[in-house]
C-alpha positions in Angstrom: 94.5 54.5 76.0 97.3 52.7 78.0 100.0 54.6 76.0 98.3 57.9 76.8 98.4 57.0 80.5 102.1 56.1 80.3 102.8 59.5 78.6 100.9 61.3 81.3 102.8 59.5 84.1 106.1 60.2 82.4 105.3 63.8 81.9 104.4 64.4 85.5 107.6 62.7 86.7 109.7 64.7 84.3 107.9 68.0 85.3 108.5 67.4 89.0 112.1 66.5 88.4 112.8 69.6 86.2 111.1 71.9 88.7 113.0 70.5 91.7 116.3 70.6 89.9 115.7 74.1 88.6 114.8 75.4 92.1 117.9 73.7 93.6 120.2 75.2 91.0 118.6 78.7 91.4 118.8 78.4 95.2 115.1 78.8 95.7 114.0 77.6 99.0 110.7 78.0 101.0 110.8 81.1 103.1 110.1 80.5 106.8 107.5 82.5 108.7 107.8 84.1 112.1 107.0 81.0 114.1 109.6 78.9 112.3 112.4 81.5 111.8 112.0 83.7 114.8 111.7 87.5 114.8 109.4 90.2 116.2 105.7 90.8 116.1 104.4 94.3 116.7 100.8 95.3 117.3 100.1 98.9 116.5 96.9 100.5 117.9 95.6 103.7 116.4 94.9 106.6 118.7 92.7 109.7 118.1 90.3 110.2 115.3 90.9 108.5 111.9 88.9 107.4 108.8 88.9 103.9 107.3 90.6 105.2 104.1 93.4 106.9 106.2 93.9 103.6 108.1 94.3 101.7 104.9 96.8 104.3 103.6 98.7 104.0 106.8 99.0 100.2 106.4 100.3 100.8 102.8 103.0 103.3 104.0 104.0 101.0 106.9 104.4 98.2 104.4 106.6 100.3 102.2 108.8 101.2 105.1 109.2 97.6 106.3 110.0 96.5 102.8 112.7 99.2 102.6 114.3 97.6 105.7 115.2 94.5 103.6 113.2 92.3 106.0 112.7 88.8 104.5 109.0 88.1 103.9 107.4 90.7 106.3 103.7 90.3 107.0 101.5 93.4 107.6 97.9 92.7 108.3 94.9 94.4 109.9 92.9 92.9 112.8 90.0 95.2 113.2 91.6 98.7 113.6 94.9 97.3 114.9 97.8 96.7 112.5 99.9 93.6 113.1 103.5 93.7 111.7 105.4 90.4 111.7 109.1 90.6 111.0 110.7 87.2 110.6 114.5 86.9 110.8 115.0 90.6 111.8 118.7 91.1 112.7 118.2 94.4 114.5 114.7 94.3 115.9 115.0 97.6 117.7 115.8 99.4 114.5 112.8 97.8 112.8 110.5 98.8 115.8 111.8 102.4 115.6 111.1 102.7 111.9 107.6 101.1 112.2 106.7 103.3 115.1 108.1 106.5 113.6 105.4 108.8 112.4 107.4 110.2 109.5 106.9 113.7 108.1 106.7 115.2 104.6 109.2 118.0 104.5 109.6 120.8 102.0 113.3 121.6 101.9 115.3 124.2 99.8 117.9 122.6 97.5 121.3 124.1 98.1 123.1 121.8 95.5 122.1 119.0 93.3 124.0 116.4 91.4 125.1 112.7 91.7 126.9 110.9 94.4 130.7 111.2 94.1 132.8 108.4 95.5 136.0 110.4 94.7 137.1 111.7 98.0 139.0 114.6 96.4 135.7 116.3 95.9 134.1 116.8 99.2 131.8 119.0 101.2 133.7 120.1 104.4 131.9 119.0 107.5 133.4 120.2 110.8 137.0 119.6 109.5 136.1 116.0 108.4 135.5 114.5 105.0 132.1 112.9 104.3 132.8 109.8 102.3 130.3 108.4 99.8 127.8 111.2 100.6 129.5 114.0 98.7 128.0 115.7 95.8 129.5 116.5 92.4 127.8 119.5 91.0 126.3 119.1 87.6 127.7 121.0 84.7 126.3 124.5 84.5 125.2 124.5 88.1 122.6 122.6 90.1 119.7 124.5 88.5 120.4 123.0 85.1 119.7 119.3 85.9 116.5 117.6 84.9 115.4 114.0 85.4 112.3 112.0 85.5 111.6 112.9 89.1 112.4 116.6 88.5 109.4 118.8 87.9 108.3 122.3 87.4 106.0 124.1 90.0 103.7 126.7 88.6 100.5 128.2 90.1 97.2 126.7 89.2 95.4 128.4 86.5 98.4 128.9 84.3 97.5 127.9 80.8 100.9 126.7 79.6 103.2 124.2 81.2 106.6 125.7 81.8 109.6 123.3 81.4 112.2 123.1 84.1 114.5 126.0 84.1 117.9 125.7 82.3 119.3 128.7 84.2 123.0 128.0 84.6 123.5 130.5 87.5 125.6 129.0 90.2 124.9 129.3 93.9 125.9 132.5 95.5 129.6 133.0 96.4 128.9 132.9 100.1 127.1 129.5 99.8 130.0 128.1 97.7 132.8 129.4 99.8 131.6 128.7 103.2 131.8 125.3 104.8 128.4 123.6 104.8 127.7 121.5 107.9 125.9 118.3 107.0 124.0 116.2 109.5 124.0 112.4 109.4 120.3 112.4 110.5 118.5 112.7 107.2 115.1 113.1 108.8 116.1 116.1 111.0 114.2 119.1 109.6 116.4 121.7 111.3 119.8 120.9 109.7 121.5 120.5 106.3 121.4 117.0 104.9 122.4 115.0 101.9 119.3 113.1 100.5 119.0 110.7 97.7 116.4 111.0 95.0 115.5 109.3 91.7 118.0 107.6 89.4 121.0 108.1 91.6 120.5 111.8 92.1 121.7 113.4 95.3 120.5 116.7 96.9 122.2 118.9 99.5 119.1 120.4 101.2 118.8 123.1 103.9 116.5 123.2 106.9 112.8 122.5 106.1 110.9 125.7 105.2 107.6 123.9 105.6 106.0 120.5 106.1 103.3 118.6 104.2 100.7 120.2 106.5 100.7 123.2 104.2 98.6 121.0 101.8 95.1 119.8 102.2 94.2 116.2 101.8 93.1 117.0 98.3 95.6 116.1 95.6 95.1 114.4 92.3 96.9 113.4 89.2 95.4 114.6 85.9 96.4 114.9 82.3 96.9 118.4 81.0 98.2 119.3 77.6 99.0 115.6 77.0 101.2 115.3 80.1 100.6 114.0 83.6 100.2 116.8 86.1 99.8 116.8 89.9 97.6 119.4 91.6 97.3 119.9 95.3 95.4 122.5 97.3 97.0 124.8 99.8 95.7 125.4 103.3 94.9 128.9 104.3 96.6 130.9 107.0 99.9 131.1 108.7 100.4 127.3 108.7 99.4 126.9 105.1 99.9 129.2 102.1 101.9 131.8 104.2 104.6 129.2 104.9 104.5 127.9 101.4 104.8 131.4 99.8 107.6 132.4 102.1 109.6 129.3 100.9 108.7 129.7 97.2 109.7 133.4 97.4 113.2 132.4 98.7 113.6 129.9 95.9 112.2 132.1 93.2 114.6 134.8 94.1 117.4 132.2 94.4 118.8 133.8 97.6 121.4 132.1 99.7 118.9 129.9 101.5 117.7 128.4 98.1 120.3 129.1 95.4 119.0 126.5 93.0 115.4 127.7 92.9 114.2 124.1 93.7 112.2 122.7 96.6 112.9 119.1 97.6 109.7 117.2 98.6 111.2 114.6 101.0 109.6 111.8 102.9 111.5 109.6 105.3 114.8 111.1 104.2 114.2 110.4 100.5 113.5 113.1 97.8 110.3 112.2 96.0 110.4 115.1 93.7 112.4 118.4 93.4 110.4 120.9 91.4 111.7 124.3 90.2 109.7 127.2 91.5 108.3 129.4 88.7 106.4 132.0 90.7 107.2 133.8 93.9 103.7 133.9 95.4 100.9 131.4 94.8 97.6 133.4 95.0 95.2 130.8 93.5 95.2 128.4 96.5 96.5 125.5 94.4 99.9 124.2 93.4 100.4 122.5 90.1 103.5 120.3 89.5 104.3 119.3 86.0 107.2 117.3 84.6 108.1 114.1 82.8 105.8 112.0 84.9 104.4 108.6 84.0 100.9 107.7 85.2 102.2 105.7 88.2 104.7 108.4 89.2 102.1 111.2 89.1 99.6 109.1 91.1 102.3 108.2 93.7 103.3 111.8 94.1 99.6 112.8 94.4 99.2 110.1 97.1 102.2 111.4 99.0 101.1 115.0 98.9 97.6 114.0 99.9 98.5 111.9 102.9 102.2 112.9 103.5 103.3 111.0 106.6 101.3 108.2 108.1 97.9 109.7 108.3 97.0 107.8 111.5 98.9 108.1 114.8 99.8 104.7 116.3 101.1 103.6 119.6 102.8 100.2 120.1 100.3 98.1 122.0 102.3 94.8 122.3 105.7 93.5 121.1 106.3 89.8 121.0 109.7 88.3 120.2 110.2 84.8 119.0 113.7 83.6 119.4 115.4 81.8 116.4 116.0 78.8 118.7 112.3 78.4 119.4 111.5 78.7 115.7 114.1 76.0 114.8 112.8 73.8 117.5 109.3 74.1 116.1 110.4 73.3 112.6 112.5 70.3 113.7 109.6 69.0 115.8 107.2 69.4 112.8 109.6 67.6 110.4 110.3 64.7 112.9 106.6 64.2 113.6 105.8 64.2 109.9 108.5 61.7 109.0 107.5 59.4 111.8 103.9 59.4 110.6 104.9 58.8 107.0 107.2 55.9 107.9 104.5 54.2 110.1 102.0 54.5 107.3 104.4 53.1 104.7 105.3 50.2 107.1 101.6 49.4 107.5 101.0 49.5 103.7 104.0 47.1 103.2 102.3 44.6 105.5 98.9 45.0 103.9 99.6 45.7 100.2 103.1 44.3 99.8 104.8 45.5 96.6 102.0 47.9 95.7 103.4 50.1 98.4 106.2 51.0 96.0 103.6 52.9 93.9 102.6 54.8 97.0 106.2 55.7 97.8 106.8 56.8 94.2 103.7 58.9 94.2 104.6 60.6 97.5 108.0 61.4 96.2 106.6 63.1 93.0 104.0 64.9 95.0 106.5 66.2 97.6 108.8 67.4 94.8 106.0 69.3 93.1 104.8 70.8 96.5 108.3 71.8 97.5 109.0 73.4 94.1 105.7 75.4 94.1 106.2 76.7 97.7 109.8 77.7 96.8 108.6 79.5 93.6 105.8 81.3 95.5 108.2 82.4 98.3 110.6 83.8 95.7 108.0 85.5 93.5 105.2 86.6 95.9 107.0 86.8 99.2 104.8 84.2 100.9 106.3 82.4 103.9 105.9 78.9 105.2 104.5 78.8 108.8 104.0 76.1 111.3 100.3 75.8 110.3 101.5 75.4 106.7 103.7 72.5 107.7 100.8 70.9 109.5 98.7 71.4 106.3 101.4 69.6 104.3 101.4 66.7 106.7 97.6 66.4 106.4 97.9 66.5 102.6 100.3 63.6 102.7 97.7 61.7 104.8 95.0 62.5 102.3 97.2 61.3 99.4 97.8 58.0 101.2 94.1 57.6 101.9 93.4 58.0 98.2 95.9 55.2 97.4 94.1 53.0 99.9 90.7 53.6 98.3 92.2 53.0 94.9 93.9 49.7 96.0 90.7 48.5 97.6 88.8 49.1 94.4 91.4 47.0 92.5 90.9 44.2 95.0 87.2 44.2 94.5 87.6 44.2 90.7 89.9 41.2 90.9 87.6 39.3 93.2 84.8 39.9 90.7 86.9 38.1 88.0 88.1 41.2 86.1 91.7 41.7 85.1 93.9 44.7 85.5 
């Protein structure tokens, strides 16, 4: 029995040491929250009519945008109908606030050229007598219409019984489109100018002005399995703002005129191409659009969700903006650490006076417990993105007090047993 206890004690000590050493070598440290690191807290208040499902979807889209900023450990929560966005350690808070507040729009843009990014400045797209570096496009062999990737898809009208593969037409863009200088805007979200947008797997697309927006679709899109492949279907709205706009754009792309020489439509959200299907029919008369391709289940569902909701489905206004300076956060952290150390030292001093050498057991136990706690917090921060806040530091201090209290109860029980004539 005693040997088993020794092995258990040794195992815990070894485990805590290995975890602590591993985290230190890997550079894992607890991430600090807004109140300890400083940053910005934005309260978004919905305006107009909205549904609970639309509000939940809006929170998901905002979370994706904030994560795309590279913000360390952002926190996006709901308080009633308001959305609270905490951005700890933001370097450019104004940029973060602009992206959070931006409504975003799903744009349907004709693809002028498609390929991959070309860092070779000898192949460029002329832009007002200047060379655009690192945003130029190297055309794929056989013309932009011949490329196909996981994100590429084929658009066919609903009701067609067979799935048509993406076209392998090697026709190049028209001579006018190739010869003329193509002006490219740096604002990738401007729907009225040409832009270079990135897509899946390093693809790049030179797209023209948007021919339509996501408003041509109804909020009724779904991912289904058809002929053994994942397919996305979405319903078109009726009228001038719906299927009329869509059919005008698809007619251009199907005919491969100068406005859409590749025959492809880029579905772009927030300046990123989600999918670039090839148009297989000029006019869609069935009221539905069917997109097929080499989709996985998650890709098909994500595309359906984007087509269904498009941009943020709820309009927000910024209700309040609070900024916590890094200096204030550091002061709070320093005050918490100092208060915790003073409390621990006072307790240990009292234990030395009362329990003498038994206090060494308490100190050893606190060291092992602290190593385990620090390692767990560091691992969770690295893997799940959780951040340590001031309230969390207070909780750690309370846990240390509970640990010491347990030792006191244990020692008092030992004293009672010894007074009763029993041995350790």
